[in-house]
Structure formats: structure tokens, C-alpha cells
N, C-alpha and C positions, 0 to 999 in steps of 0.2 A: 967324496959322497956323491950317491947318484944323482943325476941330473935332478929327479921326480925332488931328491929330500935341496936343494939347492935350491932350486923352484921356487917350495914350501918356504924355504928363510928367507928370500929375499922377498915375498910376498907375505910374509913376518914383517920384515920392516918394516915394508907399507908402508902396510896397513898401519900398523903403531904410529908411523910418523902422521901417518894424515886423519887417523879418526878424534875426533873433535868429541869432547866429554864432556857433560854441564855437570855432572853429579860429583862433590871435587871427590867423594872417600871415593867411589874408581878413578879418581887422576890421579891419587896419592897409587894405588896398586897397581902392579905391572899387570901388563893384559897378555893374554898368552890365547893363543889361536889353534885349533886340535883338526885337521888340513886331513881331510879322509874323501878317499873314491866310491865314488856312487855300486862299481862291482870293481871286483881284486879279484882280476885272470889272473892265471901263468901264464908262463907265453907258453908252458905244455899243454893248457887245455886250446889258447886257442890256434896253437900249428895245426891240434889234433882236429879241431870244432872243422863238423859236413859242410862240405861250401853247393850247393843249388848246383 
């Protein structure tokens, strides 16, 4: 698993353990978190980017 995948998994575990829900219908359902980055750069695009 990649470092980002490990981070996302650990973050989901922490959030699901610490978020307190008041609505019991949601408490009975398992929470799902979708974590994405704002920009998904490939290594190629980062390395080929022109620097001033």
C-alpha cells in the first residue's frame, strides 16, 4: 500500500472513531469518507514543469 493509501486509511479510522453523530439513523450506518487531492499531478508533470 502506498504512503497516501496508508494515510487515508488511518485518517478514516480516526475520523470514524471521533465523529459524534446525533442522528441515530446515521449512527447505525457505517460512515464512508472519500478523500481526494485538489490536484493530481503525475511525477512526469512535476519533473517537467518549467522553473523561472
